[in-house]
C-alpha positions as CSV (number, residue, x, y, z in Angstrom):
1,M,-7.0,-52.6,-0.7
2,Q,-3.7,-50.9,-1.4
3,N,-3.8,-47.7,-3.6
4,Y,-1.1,-47.5,-6.3
5,V,0.2,-44.4,-7.9
6,N,-0.7,-44.0,-11.6
7,I,2.5,-44.2,-13.7
8,A,1.7,-40.9,-15.4
9,N,1.8,-39.2,-12.0
10,F,4.7,-41.1,-10.4
11,G,7.5,-38.9,-9.2
12,S,5.8,-35.6,-10.0
13,S,2.8,-33.7,-8.8
14,N,2.6,-31.7,-12.0
15,M,4.1,-33.8,-14.7
16,N,1.8,-32.3,-17.4
17,N,3.8,-29.1,-17.3
18,N,7.1,-30.9,-17.5
19,Q,9.2,-29.9,-20.5
20,T,10.2,-33.5,-21.1
21,S,6.7,-34.4,-22.2
22,D,6.3,-31.4,-24.6
23,P,6.9,-32.5,-28.3
24,L,8.1,-29.0,-29.1
25,T,11.2,-29.7,-27.0
26,Y,12.0,-32.6,-29.2
27,C,11.2,-31.0,-32.5
28,L,12.8,-27.5,-32.1
29,G,15.9,-28.2,-30.2
30,G,19.3,-29.3,-31.6
31,P,20.6,-32.9,-31.0
32,L,22.6,-31.9,-28.0
33,D,19.7,-30.1,-26.3
34,N,17.4,-33.0,-27.0
35,R,19.8,-35.5,-25.4
36,F,20.1,-33.4,-22.2
37,L,16.2,-33.3,-21.9
38,H,15.2,-36.6,-23.2
39,G,18.2,-39.0,-23.1
40,G,19.3,-41.2,-26.0
41,H,15.7,-41.6,-27.3
42,A,15.9,-38.1,-28.5
43,D,18.1,-39.3,-31.4
44,I,15.0,-41.2,-32.7
45,L,12.6,-38.3,-32.2
46,G,14.6,-35.4,-33.7
47,N,13.1,-32.6,-35.7
48,D,13.2,-34.5,-39.0
49,S,11.6,-37.7,-37.5
50,R,8.2,-39.0,-38.6
51,Q,6.8,-38.1,-35.2
52,C,8.0,-34.5,-35.3
53,Q,6.8,-34.0,-38.9
54,L,3.3,-35.2,-37.9
55,Y,3.2,-33.2,-34.7
56,M,4.5,-29.9,-36.1
57,S,2.2,-30.1,-39.2
58,E,-0.9,-30.5,-37.0
59,Y,0.3,-27.9,-34.5
60,C,1.1,-25.3,-37.1
61,A,-2.0,-26.0,-39.2
62,N,-4.1,-25.2,-36.1
63,K,-2.1,-22.1,-35.0
64,W,0.9,-20.5,-36.6
65,D,3.0,-19.0,-33.9
66,S,6.6,-18.2,-33.1
67,F,7.5,-21.9,-32.7
68,C,6.2,-22.6,-36.2
69,E,8.1,-19.5,-37.6
70,L,11.3,-20.7,-36.0
71,A,10.9,-24.2,-37.4
72,S,10.2,-22.8,-40.9
73,H,13.6,-21.2,-41.0
74,N,15.5,-24.5,-40.4
75,K,17.9,-24.8,-43.3
76,T,19.1,-28.3,-42.5
77,I,18.9,-30.8,-45.4
78,S,18.8,-34.5,-44.5
79,Y,19.6,-37.2,-47.0
80,P,17.4,-38.8,-47.9
81,A,14.9,-36.1,-47.2
82,S,12.1,-37.2,-44.8
83,P,8.8,-36.7,-46.6
84,Y,5.5,-36.2,-44.9
85,T,4.4,-39.6,-43.5
86,G,0.7,-38.8,-42.9
87,G,-0.3,-42.4,-43.8
88,N,-0.5,-43.2,-47.5
89,M,-1.7,-39.8,-48.5
90,H,0.3,-40.0,-51.7
91,D,3.8,-40.3,-52.8
92,T,5.7,-37.1,-52.0
93,G,9.2,-38.2,-52.8
94,V,9.6,-36.3,-56.1
95,H,8.0,-33.1,-54.7
96,C,10.2,-33.2,-51.6
97,A,13.5,-33.5,-53.4
98,G,15.8,-30.7,-52.4
99,L,13.6,-29.2,-49.7
100,N,15.2,-28.2,-46.4
101,A,13.7,-29.0,-43.0
102,G,11.9,-25.7,-42.7
103,E,10.4,-26.0,-46.2
104,M,9.3,-29.6,-45.5
105,M,7.5,-28.3,-42.4
106,I,5.7,-25.6,-44.4
107,R,4.7,-28.2,-47.0
108,N,3.5,-30.7,-44.3
109,T,1.5,-28.0,-42.6
110,A,-0.2,-27.0,-45.9
111,M,-1.2,-30.6,-46.5
112,R,-2.9,-30.6,-43.1
113,K,-4.4,-27.1,-43.2
114,Y,-5.9,-27.1,-46.7
115,L,-7.1,-30.7,-46.6
116,D,-10.8,-30.6,-47.5
117,Q,-11.3,-34.4,-47.9
118,L,-9.2,-37.5,-48.0
119,V,-10.9,-40.2,-50.0
120,N,-10.4,-43.9,-49.2
121,A,-8.5,-43.2,-45.9
122,H,-9.2,-42.8,-42.2
123,M,-7.3,-41.2,-39.3
124,E,-5.4,-43.1,-36.7
125,Y,-3.6,-42.1,-33.5
126,E,-0.5,-43.0,-31.5
127,P,1.5,-41.5,-28.7
128,F,4.2,-39.0,-29.8
129,D,6.7,-40.6,-27.5
130,P,5.6,-44.1,-26.4
131,T,8.2,-44.1,-23.6
132,V,6.6,-41.1,-21.8
133,P,3.2,-42.0,-20.1
134,N,1.5,-38.6,-20.7
135,S,2.9,-38.0,-24.2
136,P,0.2,-36.4,-26.4
137,L,-1.3,-38.3,-29.3
138,I,-0.3,-37.6,-32.9
139,S,-2.7,-38.3,-35.8
140,Y,-2.1,-39.6,-39.3
141,W,-4.1,-40.8,-42.2
142,T,-3.9,-44.3,-43.5
143,G,-5.5,-46.1,-46.4
144,N,-8.7,-48.0,-45.8
145,T,-7.0,-51.1,-47.0
146,P,-3.3,-52.1,-47.2
147,Y,-3.5,-51.7,-51.0
148,T,-5.1,-48.3,-51.2
149,K,-3.7,-44.8,-50.7
150,G,-5.8,-41.8,-49.6
151,V,-6.6,-39.3,-52.4
152,P,-6.4,-35.7,-51.0
153,L,-8.6,-32.9,-52.0
154,F,-7.4,-29.4,-51.0
155,S,-9.2,-26.1,-50.8
156,V,-8.8,-22.7,-49.1
157,D,-11.0,-20.0,-47.7
158,P,-10.9,-17.0,-50.1
159,K,-11.8,-14.6,-47.2
160,T,-8.8,-15.4,-45.1
161,I,-6.2,-16.7,-47.5
162,D,-4.4,-13.4,-48.0
163,T,-3.4,-13.3,-44.3
164,D,-2.5,-17.0,-44.2
165,P,1.2,-17.3,-43.2
166,V,1.5,-20.8,-44.7
167,M,0.2,-19.9,-48.1
168,N,2.2,-16.6,-48.1
169,K,5.4,-18.7,-47.6
170,I,4.4,-21.1,-50.4
171,L,3.7,-18.3,-52.8
172,M,7.1,-16.9,-52.1
173,K,8.6,-20.3,-53.2
174,P,5.9,-22.3,-55.1
175,S,8.4,-25.2,-55.5
176,I,7.7,-26.1,-51.8
177,A,4.3,-27.5,-52.7
178,P,3.4,-27.4,-56.5
179,D,1.2,-30.4,-56.2
180,V,-0.8,-28.7,-53.4
181,L,-1.3,-25.6,-55.5
182,L,-2.5,-27.6,-58.4
183,N,-4.8,-29.7,-56.3
184,I,-6.4,-26.6,-54.7
185,Y,-6.9,-25.2,-58.2
186,N,-8.5,-28.3,-59.6
187,N,-10.6,-29.0,-56.6
188,M,-12.0,-25.5,-56.3
189,K,-12.6,-25.3,-60.0
190,R,-14.5,-28.5,-59.9
191,H,-16.7,-27.1,-57.1
192,G,-17.2,-23.7,-58.8
193,T,-15.5,-21.8,-56.0
194,L,-12.2,-20.9,-57.8
195,R,-13.5,-17.6,-59.1
196,N,-13.9,-16.5,-55.4
197,L,-10.1,-16.3,-55.3
198,K,-10.0,-13.5,-57.9
199,G,-8.1,-10.5,-56.5
200,T,-6.4,-12.5,-53.7
201,K,-2.7,-13.3,-53.7
202,L,-3.4,-16.9,-54.6
203,G,-5.9,-15.8,-57.3
204,N,-3.3,-13.5,-58.8
205,F,-0.8,-16.4,-58.8
206,Y,-3.3,-18.5,-60.8
207,D,-4.0,-15.7,-63.1
208,N,-0.4,-14.8,-63.9
209,V,1.6,-18.0,-63.9
210,T,1.6,-19.4,-67.4
211,F,0.7,-22.9,-66.5
212,F,-2.5,-21.8,-64.7
213,K,-3.2,-19.1,-67.2
214,N,-3.4,-21.8,-69.9
215,L,-5.9,-23.7,-67.7
216,G,-8.1,-20.5,-67.6
217,G,-6.8,-18.8,-64.5
218,T,-9.6,-18.0,-62.0
219,R,-12.3,-17.7,-64.6
């Protein structure tokens, strides 16, 4: 019997460490850099692509590092803006209007990081770059039926929220994710945990912004 080389290992003894399979090299580099590393396919998988939005939101929700910080400062604005495409989570078109690429990444990350539950939806997976054999999988939510959208419920940990770089960026510019802030408020109030935010930066926001003060603040 003849032994054949697996396509993922063909031509390289250590392909897993190859930059060309790392999604960060697609999502953080400029168009010219991407073309040198990845060829013409890089035009499809640029930093505002669906794949990069999904990958960066999951990556930065799990660990905010220098790559996330760099991406958060991207001032590019694409028309039309590319909303988070996490799979029928909800319509984000209105809330995404006017956001630059960095702000969009912060918003997408928040929607991943603070997601407590997504009702009527399930997670699916696909390769980041289907043309690369060892490309990592990206995940996204999709409705349980073609006619339903997932309903997100967000919450935060009061013990760690003050040092959370994602929330700190949102509080500096709440227009990045007003619907996420409202969802956190309503969900935690419903579960009786909102008062635990008293004295935190987020709690102070809820206690001092007129809209949330009229809802009762963190009481």
